[in-house]
N, C-alpha and C positions, 0 to 999 in steps of 0.2 A: 893151878889145880885145870885138869885136861879135860872142855867141857863136852858132851853129845852136840854133831852137830845134827842139825833137825835137816833130815832132806824133804825135796819132790814130794806132794800126797797132802803133809801135815798142814792144815787150815793156816797156822800162823804166821804161815809164809806169803797169805797174801792179805794180812791184816795190818792198815797201815799203825805208824805206830804212833804211841803217844809222845806229845811233849816232855821234856826232861825239864822240871825246873824246881826243886833247885837240884843240882849236882851230889849227892853222897854218898857217906863210903859205903856204900852196898857199889853204888856206879862204878867207884876208887876199883873195888874187887870184882868188879864184874870186867871189866876193862883188863883189870890184867890179865884175869882168867880169860878172854878172850883174845889176845895176842899170842899166848902161851898156846892158846887150842890154835890159831891160826898160822903160827908157826909151824906147829907139830904136823901139822896136816901140808905143810908148803901152800900154803893161800897169801893172797897179796892183799886180801882185805874178811871181814865179816864183819853182820849186819847183827845187830841184838835178835831180830826176827830167827837166823839161824839159830838159835841158841834157844830157842824157845822164849825167846820176851819181846814183844810188838809197844816197844819204845823206840825214838830217834837217838840213838847211836849205834855211832861205826866206829868200828878202826883199823887204819891201812899202813900198810908198807912197803912201797917198791922198792927200797931199798934192796941192791947187788943184781934187778932185776937188767938185763942186755937190751929193753924197749928203751928209746931215750923218753923226759920225761925235762917238762920246763917247769918253774915255780916261780912269779911273780909278787912280792909285797910291795901293792901302790905301782909307780913304772919300775924297781928295783927288781933284777933277777937274784935271788937267792939257791944256794944248794940245795937239792930237791930233800938230799939225807939230812937237814941242817933243825926239818922240820917233821921227820919219824921217827919214829912214827904216829902217825896222825890221827890223831881221837876229833871226830868231830861230832858235838851233842847239837840235837835239831840245824841239822845241814838246809842252807836254802840254797841253788843254785841257780845263777842269770845269766845272761850272755855269752849263751851257745857262740859260739862260729864256728865254722867249717864245719866239716864232716872228713870221717873217714870210717874207713872198712876195716875192721879186726877181726881178731881170735880171740873170742873169751872162755874160760870155762866156769866153775860154778861150784863148791866145794856141799852145795844142798844139790848137787846131778853131776853124783863120781861119775869120771869117764867121759863125761861131753861135752865138747867145746863144740862151739859154736862161730859164725862170721856174722858177729853185730855192727849196727849200723851206728857211728856218736858223736858226737860234738868235737873236732879236735880238741876245741878248750874253753873253757866254762869259771865263770867270777866263783868263787863259793863263797859263804857266810853259814860259819859254824860257832858256837863257842867250843872251848876247849876245857879242860875236866878240871881246873881253875873257876871255869865259868866265866871269864872273859872273852870276849869277844872279838873272831878273828877272818880277817878278808882277805882274799889272795887269790889271785888268779894263776891258772894251769894247762897244762899240753900234755897232750901225750899219753904213754901208759900212766901214768897220774892223773888227768882229766877223765879216760875211760873207768879208771877201777873209781873212781867217786862216783860218776854216773851212776855205777851198776849196784854202789851199796846204796846211793841217796833211792835208786828204783825198790830195794827191796826196804827199806823206812819203809816205801810210800805201798807197801805188797805186790812191787813187779818183780815179774823175773826173765830173765835173760831170753827166755824160749817165748812170750811176749814183743821180743823189739826185734824176734830174726822173721828170715820171708819163711812163708809159711811151705816152697820146697822143699826146704832144707829140714822140718819139721816131719812131713810126711814120710819116712823111712823109717822116723825114728819114735813115731806113733805107737807101735806094739812095748816098746822098748820103756816109752815112758808112763804107761799107762801099767805096765808091770809096776815099775818107780812108787805109783800114785798111790794102786793097792796097796803094794804092799806098807806103805809107810800113812796111810789112813785110820789101818788096822794097830794102828801102836798108839796112839790116842784113847 
């Protein structure tokens, strides 16, 4: 089922998600619906806050993107596609390495793209839908997408990570979006 994507201005986007434990059939259905919604909207990731649920759950799929990514389980590189779609439950990001600027969009900010500084590489520990712990390291677009979604899970938005000089000319548009979505609640 295609879900409504929460847009900037709705307070749920600023909420830190509650831990998911245990994974239930409701979470499994939510993941299916989130993946369908993300794909329908041409997104690479979607956090539970973006569908109105403040919990630690996000989905990501960078398959088909021309922007490079690498994925390592232990010291072995594995094809990125082998772990897509990626379901992250209660993710913890550690060991950020390197920095790179890159263009990011967000389904909660229609039509907006900003240059954001992120770590080039991160290590991720999270549970999957079976509750099984996974640990891997990733780079490139996948690392960027994971950091973006992990921020959502903690109530942080990509506009918080950008240079204020980029935001200044967008303030009227952001205020309009914020006001429109505050009224919907």
